[in-house]
N, C-alpha and C positions, 0 to 999 in steps of 0.2 A: 592474912587470907585464910579464913576459916574453911576447912574441908567439911562438907556437909554429907557426903556419902563416898563409899568406895565399893567397887564391885568389878570382878573380871579384869583387873588391871586399870580400870577407869577410876580416875580421881575427880570428884566434882567439888568445885570450890565457888565461894562468893566473896567479893571484896567489899569492905566497908566503904560507904559513900562513893560508889563506882558510878560511872557515867551511864546516861540513858542511851538506848532503850533498856528496860528490864532484861537482864541476861544472866547466865551463869558460865563459869569457865569449866572446861573438861580437859584433862591431860590423860594421854595414853602412850606409853613407850616412846617418850621424846616428842610426840605430836601434841598440838594444843588447838582448841577450838573455842570460840564464844558462841553461845547458843541463845537466841532470843526466847524468852519464856512465852510470849504471847502466841507465836506461831511455830515454835520449835524448829526454826531455820538456823542453819549455821551462818552467822553473820561475819565471821572472821576465822581464818585458819582452816585446818582440815584434820580428819582422823581417818585411820584405815576404814574401809567399808564396813567390816564386821563390827568394829567398835563403834562406829556411828549408828549402825542399826540397834545395838544393845543400848546405847545411850538414849536414842529417841524412844525406844520402847519404854525404858524406865521413866523418862521425863513425861511421857503421855500420862502415866499414872500418878504423876506427882506435881502437875502443873499448879494447883492451888497451893501446895506447900512451898513450891519454889517462889511463888509471888509473895507469900507470906514472909519468907526469908528475905526477899528482896527488900520489902518494906522494913524489916528489923535492921538490915545493913544500912539502909539509907538513913536510919535513926541512930546509927553507930551502936547498935545492940548486937549481941552474939545471935547468929542464926541457929536454928534448931537442926539436929541431925535428921536425915531422911533415910528411911530404910532402903537398902540396896536392892537391886534386881535379883530375884532368886531363880 
């Protein structure tokens, strides 16, 4: 499970050959969520409100990179690191 970004205690991961729909995993202080790349909706789990806002702000600026990483993972290739939220 490659970590593709970390910031403000959030850890963003993608798994190789994961199930559809295209998504990424987020972890924060014991909480976990799966986030759809296409519409940036949490499809499973939950995060504290502040962490969720930071995560979605970051994801909005990196949707194309997230989708590129999804395709890499589907092909069992290592995803690229994505810059953190500054």
